[in-house]
C-alpha positions in Angstrom: 106.7 111.0 86.4 109.9 111.9 84.1 108.1 115.8 84.7 107.6 115.1 88.4 111.6 114.4 88.7 112.4 117.4 86.1 110.2 119.8 88.7 111.6 118.4 92.0 115.1 118.7 90.2 114.1 122.5 89.6 113.3 123.4 93.4 116.2 121.8 94.3 117.7 125.5 95.8 114.8 125.7 97.8 116.7 124.3 101.5 115.4 121.6 103.1 114.2 117.7 102.9 111.3 116.4 101.3 108.7 114.3 102.5 105.9 112.2 101.1 102.6 113.1 102.9 99.4 111.7 103.2 96.5 109.6 104.0 96.6 105.7 103.9 97.0 104.0 100.4 97.0 107.2 98.7 100.2 105.6 97.0 103.0 107.2 98.7 105.3 103.9 99.0 104.4 103.1 95.3 106.1 106.7 94.6 108.5 106.7 96.7 109.7 103.0 95.3 109.5 105.2 91.9 111.3 108.1 92.1 114.2 106.0 94.4 114.7 103.9 91.0 114.6 107.6 89.2 117.5 110.1 88.2 115.4 112.1 91.6 118.1 109.3 93.8 121.8 109.1 94.4 122.6 106.3 91.8 124.2 103.9 94.3 121.3 104.5 96.7 118.7 101.9 95.0 121.1 99.0 96.2 121.3 100.4 99.7 117.9 101.5 100.3 114.9 98.8 101.5 112.3 99.7 99.2 108.7 100.6 100.9 106.2 98.6 101.8 103.3 98.5 99.2 100.3 96.9 100.8 96.4 97.4 100.2 96.4 97.1 104.0 96.2 100.5 105.4 99.4 101.3 108.0 101.9 98.8 106.4 104.6 101.9 106.3 105.5 101.7 109.8 109.4 103.2 109.6 110.4 106.2 108.1 112.2 104.8 105.0 114.3 107.5 103.1 116.9 107.9 100.0 119.3 110.9 99.4 118.6 113.2 97.0 120.8 113.5 93.8 122.3 116.9 93.3 120.9 118.4 90.1 124.2 119.9 88.3 123.7 121.4 85.1 125.9 118.6 83.6 123.5 116.0 85.4 120.4 118.1 83.8 121.9 118.2 80.4 122.3 114.4 80.5 119.6 114.0 81.7 117.7 115.4 79.1 119.6 114.2 76.3 118.6 110.9 77.4 114.8 111.7 77.6 115.0 113.2 73.9 116.4 109.8 73.1 113.6 108.2 74.7 110.7 110.1 73.3 112.6 109.3 69.9 111.8 105.7 70.3 108.7 103.8 69.3 107.4 100.6 70.0 109.6 98.6 67.3 112.8 99.9 68.6 113.1 99.3 71.7 115.0 96.2 73.3 113.6 92.8 74.4 113.9 93.8 77.6 111.8 97.1 77.6 109.0 95.2 75.5 108.5 92.8 77.9 108.6 95.1 80.7 105.8 96.8 79.1 104.2 94.3 77.7 103.8 93.8 82.4 102.6 97.0 82.3 99.9 96.8 79.8 98.4 93.8 82.0 97.9 96.3 84.7 96.7 99.6 82.7 96.0 101.0 79.9 98.7 103.8 79.6 102.0 103.0 80.4 105.7 104.5 80.1 109.0 103.8 81.5 110.9 105.7 84.1 114.5 105.5 82.8 117.9 106.1 85.0 120.4 108.3 83.4 123.1 108.3 86.4 123.5 104.5 86.7 126.2 103.3 89.9 129.5 102.0 88.3 131.1 98.8 88.4 134.5 99.4 90.4 136.9 96.7 89.9 138.5 97.4 93.4 141.1 94.8 95.2 139.0 92.1 96.5 139.2 92.8 100.4 138.7 90.2 103.0 138.0 90.7 106.7 140.2 88.3 108.9 137.7 88.1 111.5 135.5 86.5 109.7 138.2 84.1 108.9 138.5 83.1 112.6 137.1 81.9 115.5 135.8 83.5 118.6 136.7 81.7 122.0 133.2 80.6 122.8 133.1 79.2 119.5 134.0 75.3 118.4 134.2 74.4 114.9 133.5 70.8 115.7 129.7 71.7 117.2 129.0 72.4 113.6 126.8 69.9 112.1 129.0 69.0 109.1 126.1 68.5 106.3 124.9 72.1 106.9 126.1 74.3 104.3 128.7 76.4 104.6 128.1 79.7 106.0 127.9 82.8 104.4 129.2 86.2 105.9 126.9 89.0 103.6 128.0 92.7 105.1 125.0 95.3 104.0 126.9 97.7 102.0 126.3 101.0 103.3 127.2 105.2 102.2 130.3 106.5 103.3 130.7 109.7 105.0 131.3 111.6 102.3 128.2 110.4 100.1 125.9 111.7 102.6 127.5 114.4 105.1 125.4 116.8 103.2 122.7 115.4 101.7 119.0 116.1 101.3 117.0 113.4 101.9 113.4 111.9 100.3 111.7 110.4 102.9 108.4 108.0 103.0 106.1 108.2 105.9 103.3 106.4 107.8 100.3 107.2 106.5 97.5 109.4 108.4 94.7 107.4 109.5 91.7 109.7 108.4 88.9 108.7 111.3 86.1 109.2 108.5 87.6 106.7 106.2 85.3 104.4 104.8 88.1 101.9 104.6 88.3 101.7 108.6 84.4 100.1 108.0 85.7 97.4 106.0 87.2 93.9 106.6 90.8 93.1 104.7 88.5 91.2 101.7 86.5 93.9 101.3 89.3 96.7 101.5 91.0 94.6 98.2 87.9 95.1 96.3 87.8 98.5 96.9 91.3 99.8 96.7 92.2 99.6 92.7 95.4 97.2 92.1 95.2 98.1 88.3 94.6 101.1 86.4 91.0 102.8 86.9 88.9 102.2 84.0 86.6 105.4 84.1 82.9 104.1 83.4 80.6 107.5 82.2 76.3 106.8 82.3 73.9 109.2 81.4 71.4 110.1 83.9 68.0 112.0 84.0 66.3 113.2 86.6 65.0 110.6 88.9 67.6 108.6 88.2 69.7 107.1 91.4 73.5 105.9 90.7 75.0 103.4 93.3 78.7 102.1 93.3 78.4 98.6 95.2 76.8 99.9 98.6 79.1 102.2 99.9 77.8 105.2 97.8 74.7 106.4 96.2 73.9 109.4 94.1 70.5 110.3 93.1 69.3 112.9 90.0 66.5 115.1 91.9 66.0 117.9 89.9 67.3 119.0 86.4 65.6 120.1 83.4 68.0 118.0 80.8 70.0 114.6 81.5 73.3 115.1 82.8 77.2 112.3 82.7 78.6 111.1 85.5 82.0 109.4 85.1 82.7 107.1 88.1 86.6 106.3 89.3 86.6 103.6 91.0 87.9 100.4 91.6 86.7 98.1 88.8 85.8 95.6 91.1 83.3 97.6 92.6 80.0 97.5 90.1 78.3 100.5 89.1 74.1 100.2 89.1 71.7 102.7 87.7 67.8 102.3 88.9 64.6 104.7 89.2 64.4 106.8 92.1 61.1 104.6 93.3 63.2 101.7 93.4 66.0 102.9 94.8 65.4 101.6 98.6 63.9 98.3 97.3 67.7 97.9 95.3 69.9 98.6 98.5 67.8 96.8 101.4 67.5 93.7 98.8 71.4 93.8 97.5 73.3 95.4 99.8 76.1 92.9 101.2 75.1 90.4 98.4 76.5 89.5 94.9 75.0 92.1 93.0 76.5 95.5 94.4 79.5 93.3 96.4 80.6 95.3 99.0 80.4 95.3 101.8 80.1 91.3 101.8 78.3 88.7 104.4 74.3 89.2 103.8 72.2 90.5 106.6 74.2 89.2 109.6 77.0 92.0 107.8 74.2 95.0 107.6 73.5 94.5 111.4 76.7 96.0 112.1 77.3 97.8 109.4 76.3 102.0 109.5 73.5 103.1 107.1 73.8 105.6 104.6 73.4 109.0 104.9 72.1 111.7 102.6 73.8 115.3 101.6 72.1 117.3 99.4 74.3 119.0 96.6 73.5 122.3 93.9 76.0 122.2 90.7 75.7 124.9 87.7 76.7 123.1 84.4 79.6 124.5 82.4 79.4 122.5 79.3 79.0 119.1 77.8 82.7 118.5 77.4 83.7 119.9 80.9 82.6 118.3 84.5 82.0 120.8 87.1 82.4 118.6 90.1 83.5 115.9 91.6 81.6 113.8 94.3 84.1 112.1 96.1 82.6 109.2 98.0 85.3 108.8 101.0 87.7 106.3 99.8 85.7 104.2 97.6 86.3 106.7 94.4 84.1 109.6 92.9 82.2 110.6 90.6 82.1 113.4 88.2 79.5 115.5 87.1 79.1 116.4 83.7 76.0 119.0 82.4 75.3 121.3 79.8 76.0 125.3 80.4 73.8 127.0 82.9 72.1 123.9 83.4 71.4 124.0 87.9 71.0 120.0 89.1 69.9 118.9 92.9 71.6 116.0 93.7 71.4 113.8 96.7 74.5 112.0 97.6 75.1 109.3 100.0 78.0 107.8 102.0 77.6 105.3 105.6 77.2 107.2 108.4 80.6 108.2 110.1 82.7 108.5 106.5 83.2 111.7 104.5 81.6 113.1 101.6 83.3 115.8 99.4 82.3 118.2 96.9 85.6 118.9 95.1 85.6 122.2 92.8 86.9 122.2 90.1 87.3 118.7 89.5 90.1 116.6 89.5 90.0 115.3 85.8 87.1 118.0 84.0 87.2 116.4 80.9 86.8 112.8 81.9 83.6 112.5 79.7 85.4 113.1 76.7 86.9 109.6 76.8 83.4 108.0 76.9 82.5 105.7 73.8 79.4 104.6 72.1 76.4 104.4 74.1 75.8 100.8 75.0 72.0 100.3 73.8 69.5 99.5 75.9 71.5 100.8 79.2 72.3 104.2 80.4 75.9 103.6 80.5 79.2 104.3 77.6 82.0 102.2 76.2 85.4 103.5 77.5 87.3 104.4 74.7 91.3 103.0 75.1 93.9 105.8 75.2 97.6 105.2 73.8 99.7 102.3 75.3 102.7 103.6 75.0 104.1 107.5 76.0 106.2 109.4 73.2 106.1 112.8 75.2 108.9 112.4 77.8 111.3 114.3 75.9 109.0 117.4 75.5 108.2 117.1 79.7 111.8 117.0 80.6 113.2 119.4 78.9 110.9 121.9 79.5 
């Protein structure tokens, strides 16, 4: 995030405002809130701007929220780089008790954490206390005797606002309502199912080794068949940790789906036979890939908004796969993959299964200074 703020500040010379655009539940509001509390935003703005709503249900950002972007002058950039260097020099033992508490909270939600700092903070003013005489008087149609004496005294709270000079030439960062995709699997799910499909914590990649003739299920929302190939290949699943992954043989796959769809074994959808009567069937799409090495994925198979599977295969190895998603939803082959070296974090093989343990990356980010000063 600190690196993103630095890159955004370097693009200041590009005229115009900044808009966060994308599909529903792609993380725009979370990004907006983080930028609002960062050096990208004017120092006084976080106390004035409403934070964006973060929800698992699509379409919750209904208003066009915005905050004014700070002008990254040479002095501000220098001060920011100095702060990032200081942050990078810190170890976890040198953090304040408040910073440690915040990091511990993050660790409960993810396996790779850091913090976005703030170089330019609003200075506390020591101005004289002002009062509005109108607030101390009664209007013509108001009688203080009508008030219930047991009610607590009314407080007049006035919302803080920007002054004209603060925003007259400002550039703004906007959070926009998400684009609702017609071919998105979330449109088929209930609210309870959406909460299982959309990750609420950091995703832990799960890697499996499959031989030709084996099948991988991601809940009952996606299926990948390994039809043809000479050697085993690795399939790394990046999806909500609450969605189960099951590997079976091609001969048993149809039986597994018919027996366990909408049941606890495959989890989503849920609701048994009645739910499956209205849920669209899985439809196939054949995919041909050629491996580029055992340490680098060749492509991602994106199973609509349920997640994606990165495929890693031996160099020059030709694979024929068949992927399934519910009818009416999008299945996309992404080349190059988003995380090409994702299979490198696989640990030891779990005995008796096609699954690998996942290595845990370091819990503290220590390169903020180098990122910010590039």
